C-alpha positions in Angstrom: 0.0 0.0 0.0 1.2 3.5 -0.8 0.0 6.5 1.2 0.1 9.9 -0.7 -0.4 13.0 1.4 -0.9 16.5 -0.1 -1.4 19.7 1.9 -2.7 22.8 0.3 -3.8 26.4 1.0 -7.2 28.0 0.4 -7.9 31.4 -1.2 -10.5 32.3 1.6 -9.3 34.4 4.5 -12.6 34.4 6.4 -13.0 31.4 8.8 -16.6 30.7 7.7 -15.7 30.8 4.0 -12.7 28.6 4.7 -14.9 26.0 6.5 -17.2 26.0 3.5 -14.3 25.5 1.1 -13.0 22.6 3.2 -16.4 21.0 3.2 -16.8 21.3 -0.6 -13.3 19.9 -1.2 -13.9 17.0 1.2 -17.2 16.2 -0.6 -15.6 16.3 -4.1 -12.3 14.5 -3.4 -13.6 11.8 -1.2 -16.1 10.8 -3.9 -13.2 10.0 -6.2 -12.4 6.9 -4.1 -15.2 5.1 -5.9 -14.1 6.4 -9.4 -10.3 6.3 -9.6 -8.9 2.8 -10.1 -6.4 1.6 -7.6 -7.5 4.0 -4.8 -8.2 2.2 -1.6 -9.3 5.2 0.4 -9.3 9.1 0.2 -9.7 11.3 3.2 -9.7 15.1 3.4 -9.1 16.9 6.7 -9.3 20.5 7.6 -6.9 22.2 10.0 -8.3 23.7 13.2 -7.1 27.1 12.2 -5.3 27.7 15.5 -1.9 28.5 13.8 -2.0 30.9 10.8 1.0 29.3 9.1 -0.5 25.8 9.0 -1.8 24.5 5.7 -5.6 24.5 6.1 -6.4 21.3 4.1 -4.7 17.9 3.8 -5.6 15.1 1.4 -4.6 11.5 2.5 -5.0 8.9 -0.3 -4.2 5.2 0.0 -3.3 3.3 -3.2 -3.0 -0.4 -3.8 0.5 0.0 -5.3 2.9 2.6 -6.7 1.6 1.7 -10.2 -1.9 2.7 -9.0 -0.5 6.0 -7.7 1.0 6.7 -11.1 
């Protein structure tokens, strides 16, 4: 199994708008686990927002193999 982790920033500065963006990203990306071949699981997590320099969203995807990741 291969675990692929991606952290990224959001364009929103407002906390409420940022939470909305995280929810939308979570909905869209987690749905891909049923579509993309070789994906075992996809999870999206939002940061608590307590530290401004933290990346607000992280994608954690598990793949059956390195070939599936490619």
